[in-house]
C-alpha positions as MATLAB code, in Angstrom:
seq = 'MNKIGQLLGELHDAETDLAREYRRVSERQAADHGTHYPCLTLAAQCDEHAATVRELAGRYEEDLGEPRHFEALGSALGALRHRTSERLGSRPESGLLLLHDLRHLFLLAQSVHVYWVLLGQAARAVRDREMLADVTRLHQQTLAQVKWLTTRLKSTAPQVLATR';
ca = [
     -31.018   -1.172    7.930;
     -33.141   -3.812    6.260;
     -32.820   -7.530    6.911;
     -31.234   -8.381    3.563;
     -28.719   -5.590    4.079;
     -27.878   -6.996    7.493;
     -27.406  -10.479    6.006;
     -25.137   -9.021    3.322;
     -23.075   -7.353    6.058;
     -22.700  -10.630    7.926;
     -21.756  -12.478    4.730;
     -19.199   -9.794    3.910;
     -17.613  -10.181    7.346;
     -17.569  -13.971    6.988;
     -15.919  -13.790    3.549;
     -13.254  -11.324    4.713;
     -12.574  -13.438    7.822;
     -12.194  -16.536    5.638;
      -9.833  -14.697    3.264;
      -7.723  -13.522    6.210;
      -7.549  -17.039    7.643;
      -6.600  -18.545    4.254;
      -3.684  -16.093    4.165;
      -2.609  -16.970    7.706;
      -2.706  -20.690    6.952;
      -0.773  -20.076    3.753;
       1.960  -18.375    5.768;
       2.019  -21.080    8.457;
       2.086  -23.856    5.857;
       4.682  -22.305    3.531;
       6.666  -25.564    3.453;
       3.610  -27.479    2.194;
       3.098  -26.255   -1.357;
      -0.114  -28.299   -1.676;
      -1.627  -26.056    0.985;
       0.317  -22.802    0.654;
      -0.524  -21.885   -2.939;
      -4.161  -23.035   -2.995;
      -4.805  -21.030    0.175;
      -3.479  -17.889   -1.510;
      -5.747  -18.531   -4.501;
      -8.775  -19.141   -2.281;
      -8.048  -15.993   -0.252;
      -8.148  -13.955   -3.462;
     -11.419  -15.673   -4.397;
     -12.929  -14.698   -1.026;
     -11.780  -11.112   -1.598;
     -13.631  -11.124   -4.932;
     -16.729  -12.509   -3.194;
     -16.555   -9.725   -0.592;
     -16.277   -7.095   -3.342;
     -19.403   -8.474   -5.040;
     -21.243   -8.517   -1.708;
     -20.322   -4.841   -1.206;
     -21.863   -4.051   -4.611;
     -25.035   -5.995   -3.771;
     -25.288   -4.280   -0.395;
     -25.435   -0.882   -2.053;
     -28.693   -1.913   -3.718;
     -30.124   -2.725   -0.285;
     -29.063    0.536    1.346;
     -26.219   -1.067    3.273;
     -22.838    0.665    3.137;
     -20.087   -1.910    3.601;
     -16.646   -0.403    3.680;
     -13.509   -2.018    2.358;
     -12.014   -4.517    4.786;
      -9.201   -3.096    6.849;
      -5.743   -4.540    6.337;
      -2.934   -3.711    8.691;
      -0.135   -4.175    6.178;
       2.941   -3.369    8.266;
       2.073   -5.642   11.158;
       0.613   -8.279    8.846;
       3.781   -8.358    6.737;
       6.028   -8.749    9.757;
       3.859  -11.516   11.231;
       3.563  -13.177    7.831;
       7.326  -13.261    7.374;
       7.747  -14.730   10.850;
       5.094  -17.411   10.198;
       6.694  -18.221    6.850;
      10.184  -18.681    8.343;
       8.782  -20.734   11.220;
       6.905  -22.937    8.770;
      10.022  -23.562    6.714;
      12.007  -24.497    9.825;
       9.326  -26.804   11.217;
       8.654  -28.260    7.774;
       8.481  -32.006    8.252;
       8.365  -32.298   12.050;
       5.473  -34.376   13.440;
       3.906  -31.339   15.097;
       3.583  -29.637   11.718;
       1.118  -32.332   10.604;
      -1.087  -31.716   13.627;
      -0.928  -27.984   12.978;
      -1.960  -28.596    9.359;
      -4.962  -30.665   10.499;
      -5.943  -27.927   12.935;
      -5.628  -25.266   10.231;
      -7.647  -27.265    7.698;
     -10.374  -28.039   10.241;
     -10.626  -24.354   11.179;
     -10.812  -23.296    7.510;
     -13.462  -25.947    6.877;
     -15.673  -24.583    9.667;
     -15.290  -20.997    8.426;
     -16.060  -22.058    4.840;
     -19.152  -23.941    6.030;
     -20.329  -20.783    7.783;
     -19.908  -18.814    4.545;
     -21.808  -21.577    2.726;
     -24.783  -21.159    5.096;
     -24.829  -17.397    4.493;
     -24.929  -18.002    0.721;
     -27.859  -20.418    1.186;
     -29.746  -17.809    3.214;
     -29.007  -15.048    0.714;
     -30.156  -17.272   -2.150;
     -33.452  -17.848   -0.386;
     -33.815  -14.118    0.248;
     -33.118  -13.347   -3.438;
     -35.832  -15.822   -4.432;
     -38.278  -14.338   -1.928;
     -37.854  -10.780   -3.250;
     -37.564  -12.029   -6.853;
     -34.170  -10.401   -7.409;
     -32.896  -12.398  -10.388;
     -29.681  -10.439  -10.693;
     -28.774  -11.118   -7.067;
     -29.773  -14.762   -7.427;
     -27.416  -15.145  -10.411;
     -24.514  -13.678   -8.394;
     -25.386  -15.765   -5.336;
     -25.578  -18.973   -7.380;
     -22.189  -18.371   -9.006;
     -20.388  -17.388   -5.801;
     -22.057  -20.090   -3.743;
     -20.770  -22.711   -6.193;
     -17.244  -21.380   -5.697;
     -17.662  -21.605   -1.922;
     -18.875  -25.192   -2.260;
     -15.747  -25.953   -4.302;
     -13.654  -24.529   -1.436;
     -15.473  -26.790    1.030;
     -14.837  -29.794   -1.240;
     -11.132  -28.943   -1.514;
     -10.865  -28.614    2.263;
     -12.688  -31.927    2.740;
     -10.307  -33.647    0.332;
      -7.258  -32.154    2.078;
      -8.589  -33.245    5.475;
      -9.250  -36.785    4.214;
      -5.813  -37.112    2.648;
      -3.918  -35.493    5.523;
      -5.623  -37.153    8.506;
      -4.367  -40.719    7.918;
      -0.822  -39.523    7.244;
      -0.726  -37.461   10.425;
      -2.795  -39.531   12.809;
      -1.585  -43.042   11.914;
       2.133  -42.280   12.155;
       4.233  -42.067   15.293;
];
């Protein structure tokens, strides 16, 4: 395994972890449509990023398999989270949970951002223009995710933390 292949593997894992967490937050925050639907969209975006990383990895002799999804268990847990979210809806604890979820997503997205920076530098070092084009495009999308999460944190924190 070469070093770029290893980095691609780590980035792939980070993207799939972020996608999974976006889906979990979406289920937990089903009552908050300003979080629920964007998280589903961003999860799909992370899945697309992971698919591109798998393609890039093939060029660097790294075989990254499809991420494993445990559909039956995931569906049951998702339905439970969704119903719980709807019942908790506007309780004060739900705001704290939202802040926790957003902070966790932000940290995961920042980790993905760092991997894209490293991969961009590697693409420049080996003069792989095709990879650099993909990295630049996908990195910009990750930065947009970070910006969205920052905005949600800034708008949610005062509402949650300044109320009794």
